[in-house]
N, C-alpha and C positions, 0 to 999 in steps of 0.2 A: 939197042935198048939197054938202059941202065936202071938199077933199082937202088933206092936209098931209104934207110930208116929215118923217120921224121917225127917231129912234134914231141909229145909228152914222154915218149920212151927215152929220147935223147936228153931232155931236160931232167928227168928223174934220175937217170944214170949219173949225170954230172952233180946232182944234189946228194948222191949216195943213197937214194931211196930205191925200194924194190920196183922193178919195171913190170907193170901188170899187162898193159896192152901194147902191142907193137903194130904201128901203122907204117905203110910204105908208100912212096911215090915212085911211079914208073915214068921215066923220061925217054922220049924217042920211040913211042909205041902207039899203036891204034887199038881200039877195042877188039878188032879182028885178031890182032896178034895175041892178045891174052886169051881169047876164046880158043884159039888153036892150041894153046898150051894147057888147056883144061881148066882155066879159071871160070868161076861162076859169077855172072853179073848180079849186083844187088843195088846199085845206085839208081835213084829215080831222077834226080836233077842233073847229075853228071856221072861219068863212068867210074864206078867203084866195083872191085871184083874181090872174091874170096879165093885164096890160094887153095888148090885142089887137095893138098895134104895138111897144111897147118891151119887153114881157114882164117889166116890173118888177112886184114884188109889191104888191098893194093889199089891206089887211085892213080889215074893218069894225071900227070902234071897239067895244071890248068891255070888260066888267068880268069879274072872276073871283071865285068863291066856293069856299073849301076844302070838299071833300066826302069826303076820305079821306086816307090816308097817302101819302107820296111825291109825285113831281112829276106823276103822272097823276091825282091825286085832286082834280080841279077840275071845276066846272061853269061854263059861260060864258054871258054875256048880251050879245047883239049887237043889242039893240033900237035903232031909230033915235034914241031919246031919249038914248042914251049920249053924253056929251060928250067932247071931246078931252082935257080935264083928267082925266076919269074914266079914260080909256084910259092916259094917261101915268102916273097914280098907281099902276097895277098893275105898272109896270116895276121892274127891280132897283135900278139906281143912278141918282142924279140926273143924272150926265153922259150917261145913255142915255134920259133922260125929257124931252128937249127936242124941239121941232118948229119947222118953218118953214111959213108960209102960201105961197100962190101968188106973192106979191110978194117972198118972201125974208125977211120979217119974222120975227124970233125970238120964239118962244113958250116961256117958261121958268118955269113955275109953281112949281118946286121948287128953284130955285137951282143948276141944273146948270152954268151958265156960270161962276159964282163958284167952284164946286168944281173946275172945270177950271183956272181961273187959279191956285187955291191948291194944286192937286195932291192932292185928297182924293177917295177912293172912299167914298161915303156912300149908304146905302140910302134909298129914297124914302119908304117908309111901313112900319108894323109888318107889313103883308102880306108883306114880304120873307121872314119866318120861315116862311111856308107852303110854300115851294118849296125843297127841299134842294139842287137843282142850283145855286142861287144862291151857295152856299158855294164851289163849284168855280169858278163864273164870276167871283166877286170875286177869288179867288186867281189866276185866269188874267189878269184885268185888271191885277193887281199885277205879274205877270210882264211884261206888255206895257209898262207905264208906269213901272216902277221906275227906269229910266234917266233919266226926266224928273222924278224926285223925288216921285212919287206915294206916298201912304200910305193905309192903311185907317183910316177914322174910328174913334175909340175906341168910339163907341156901336154902330157896325156890327160891329166885332169882338166886342163883348160879345153882340150878338144872334146872331152865328155860333156863339159858344160855347154859348149856350142851345140852339141847334138841334142841336148835337152831343150835349149832355147830355140832351136830351129824347128822343133816339133817332130824330129825323127823318132824319138823315143815313144811318141804317142802311137806309133804304128806297130808296136810290139803286140803279138797276139797273147791272150791271157795264159794259154797253156805253157808258152815258152817262159813267161815271167815266173810262173809258179815252178816250172822245172828247174830253172836256175836258182830260185830261192830255196827250193828243197835241197839242192846240192850244197848250197852255202850253209844251210842249217845243220848239215851233217859234217861240216868242217870243224877244225879245232878252235877257231876264234870267229864265230859268226857275227860278233859285234862289229868286226871290221867291214862286213858286208853292208850293214846299215850305215856306218860312218862314211863309207865310200859313196854310196848312193846319195846320201844327204849332202856330201861335199860338192857333188856336181848338180844337185837339184832334182835328181831322178826319183828320190824317195817320195817327194811331194806329188809327183805325177803318177807313180806306179802304186804306192801304198800310202795315200794321204792320211788314212786312219792311224798309221804308225807315226808318220811325220808330225802329226798334230800333238803327239805326246811331249815333244821337246819344248822346253820352256815352261811346262806345267809343274808347279812346285808341290812337294809332299812334306809331311810333317818330319822335321829333322830328327826327332827322337826315334822314329822308326826307320827313316830313310836318310842317313847322313849324306847321301849323294844328292838329295833334294830333287833334282830334275828327273821327271818321270821317264823321259827318253833315255837318259843315262842309266836309270834303273833297269829298263828293258834290255839295254846292252849287257849289263852285268848279269841279268838273269839268263840271257842267251848263252853267255860263256859258262855260267854255272851249269846249265843244262848240258852243254857239250862235254863238261868234265864228268858229270854224273851219268850221262847216257851217251857215250861217244858214238858218233855216227848215226844217232837216232833222230831223224828229221821230224818225226811225229812229235816227240817231246819238245824239240826246238820250235815247232810251229805253235804249240801250246804256250811256250815261254814268250814267244813273240807277241801273242795276242791276248794274254791273260789280263792286261790292265788297260785295254782300249777305252774303257768307260771313263777313265780319269781325264781324258781330253774333253769330255762332255760335262764335267763338273762346272757349274757356274763360278766364274772367278771370285764372286763375293764369298764363296764357301772355302776357297783355298786357305791353307794347304790341306784341309780335310777333304775326304772324298767319300762321304757317306753314300752308299748305294751304287758305287761304281761297278760292282760286280754284276748288277742287273743292267745298268746303263751300257755296259760293254757288249751286251749280246747283239744289239742292232748293228754297230759298226763291224763286229766280227762277222756277222752273217753277210753284210754287204761286201766286205773284202773277200770272203770265201766265194761268194757267188760271182764276183767280177773276175777272180783269178781261176774260177772253175776248180776249186780245191776238192780233193776226194772226200767222200762222205765220212770216212773214218777220221780224217783230220778235223773236219768240222764238228763231228759229234764229241770227240774228246776235248777239243778246245772249248766248246760251249760248257762242258762240265767243269773244266778247270777255271774258266772265267767266272762261272756262277758260284762255285763251291769252294774256291781255294781259301777263303777266310774261315770257313768251317774247319778245314784241315788244320789251319794255324792255331785254332782254339780247341783242338781235339781233347787236350788233357782236362779241360773244364766242362766238356759236354756231358749231358745226361745220357745214359744208355739208350733211351729211345731215340735221341737225336743222332747218335752214332749209327744205330740200325737204319734210321731214315737216310743217312748219308750213303750207306752201302746200297740201299735200295735205289736211291736216285742215280747212283753210278751204274746200276744194273749189274753189280758185281757178282751176284749169285749165279747169274746166267753167263756173264762174261768175266771170269775171274782175273783176266789180264788187266782189266780196267783199273783196279785199285792200285797195283804197283806203278802203272803208267801215270795215273793221277798223282800219286805221292811223289814220284820223281819230279814232275813239274812243280809241285808245291814246294818241295825241298829246294829246287832251283830258285824259286821266288824268294825263299828265306835267305839263301846264300847270295842272291844278287843284290847286295847292298854294300855300300862302301865299308870296308874293313871286316866284312862278315863272310868272306869267300869260303872259309873253312869251318863255319859255325855248324853245330850239331842240329839235328832235326828229330828229336825224340818222338814227335807226333807220328812219324812214319812207323817207328817200331811199335808204338802203342796201338795204332789203328790196324796194323798188320796182325798183331797178336790177337786182337779182339775179333778180327774177321775170321781167323783160323778157328776160333772158338765158335763163332756163329755158324760155321760150316758143319759142325759136328752133328747137330740135330738134323735128322732126315725124315722124309715123308713116310718111309716104310713102317716104322713102329706105330705111327699115328693111323695109317691105313688099317693096320691089324687091330687097332682099338676101335675101329668103326667110323673114323672121321672120313668125310668125303666132301667134294665140292668146295664152296666158300669156307665151310667150317674147317676143312683140312688146311686151307691157306692161312686162316686165322690162328689155328693151333700151331702150325709150323712157325709162324711169325712170333708167337708168344714164347715158344721154346728157344728161338734164336735170341730174343730179348733177354730171357732169363740167363742164357749162357753168357751173353755180353756182361750183364750186371754182375754175375758171379765172378767173372774173370777180371773185371776192371781194376780192382784195387791192386792185385798182384801185377797186372800188366803195366799199371802206372809206375809202380816201384821199379820194375825191371827196365822200363823205358828211361826212367831217371838215372838208374844205375849205369845204363849204357852211355848216357850223356856224360856222367862223371868219369867213366873209364876211357872215353874217346880222346 
């Protein structure tokens, strides 16, 4: 029985990145062997065990054989005669198909180290085409490593296209599509996820509402990049810079302009009412991918209200208060900063504006803090109750916003000048 460190831990060490999770492959053993050593079984589809002390995952070396459609359509062989190379051959990319022995010696039968040095995402074997999840995984790795100059190998992209054309990608379950998308949105360059899926045709299959944005023009004075799909890519990367690792903000960035795909071409490049038109495709996409309620709720608010945030410095106090109420910010204070992050990403997601200031966020944040100062207790002591209490509290909040607005606007502009 021999044990090898495999996969991401080896890859990350070679890249000089911190190693977070350590996974091991065990060659020449049976489940009974590991049980006798005190390992705890956790695998459902094939034997995976937790180490009795470190709790790291140890999987028996295995091979896979396609037995049906989709990524569940596999049978596994974990016979003790399965070799380490057999196990590595079934993996998706060469950079994930390396191992280290107990002495730290690198085992690299498929050239993963060279592909790491050259910045290439390349499939290990033709078996790649048997698992449609790998299309998403390659796109996600593109999002992770785009800033390092990585690209998808031509032959791998061609294989991904074949998987889309054959209908294999149609069998992905919604939860897995969203899980991989969620991970990609938390990466450094999520735009590469969209570009990769679009390059192989998978974006039109999995997220047609997003794919439909490409080729839709916008007014060049506001959007020098013109193409709405390119704009969404820029917004995604701006969100990743403003809120690193926050997939919720990334999801709002991805879906905030879906309504522009529904603008009648006769109205191009204007998109009047796109924020309302966008709600239906947003809800359809979220329902199909079974997106969590928190993601849908915030994305709807960003889709519907982002234009209000952009014009905040010109809004009347009562409109600003209404914005806070529509965000339900008084009961959910986190909503406002989350909303403003997505709106700032929208502003910065334009050609040449990646570092532009967003004084609207400072202005609205300052006014919200003022609106929080009036509380119900003094009004209760004055005898207000029921609906009258609610109206009186709202009037007090409105007065606080109106009183603070001039100074808050000056401060917001000063912040822009100093940035």
